N, C-alpha and C positions, 0 to 999 in steps of 0.2 A: 927237459928239452924235447922239442917236437919238430917234425918236418912240416913246414908251412908252404903252401902254394899261394902266391900273391899275384893277382891278375888286375889289369886296369884297362879302362877305356877312357881316354882323355882326348877332348876335342881340339885343343890348341897345341900347335907344334912346340912352342916354347915351354909350356907347362909339362908336356909329355917328355921333353928332353930333361927338364929338371927332375921330374919324378923318376925317370930311368936312372939318373945319377944318384939320387937318394937311395933307391932300392939296390943299385949296383954296388954300393959300399957295404951292404950287409947281406946280400943275397946273390945267387947265381942265376944269370939270365938263361932260360931254357927255350924261350920263344920270344918273338918281338915284344909282346906285352905280358909275358909270364915269367915269374921268378920263383925259385925255390930257396928256402933257407931253413937251417936248423936253428930254432930260437927258443929261448925260455919265454915264459909269459911276460916278464919284465922287459925283455929285449923286443918282443913283438909290440908291446904298448909304446915303447920309446920310438920304434920305427914308424908305427902308425901316427904318432904325434908329428913326426917329421913330414910324413906324407900329407897329413891334414893341412900343414902350413904351405904346401905347394899347390894343391888342387883347388878347383872351384867347385864346391859341392853341388851347385845347381846344374852344372854342365858335365862333370866328370864322375866316374865311378871307379872305386878301388875295392877289391874284395880279398880277404885272406881266408884260406881254407886249411884247417888242420888235417893232416893225414895220420892215421893210426898205423904208421909203418915202422915196425921195430927192426925189420930185417930187409936189407936191400934186395935180397934174392926174391922177395915177394913182389917186387916192382917189375912191371912189364915195360920194356923200352924198345922202340923201333927207331932206327937211325943212329947217327954218330954223336949226338949231343950227350956229353957226360952228365951224370946226375950231380946234384949239389953234394959236396963232400960233407960227411958227418964229422964234427970235431972229435979229435982223439980224447981230449979232456976239456973240462970247462969248470968254472967256479960258480958256485951257487951263492948268490948275494942277497 
């Protein structure tokens, strides 16, 4: 399980709302178009498949960046936005 930052730039309001809904079910919104989530590789691929069904590849962009963050104390945060919570336990499937 790894912390992922998922960002997007979507031109259409309807697609943007749908994409935010898809991401919001699995990730924590930390900015208007930025989400964080602790995901396994399988979970990430499943989420990106859902994302692909929502966006228009010729007009929209979605990127997922892995963070090599093992300890929250190594993250620098300014402002009141809480970080994505790391699951206490998870199943490896």
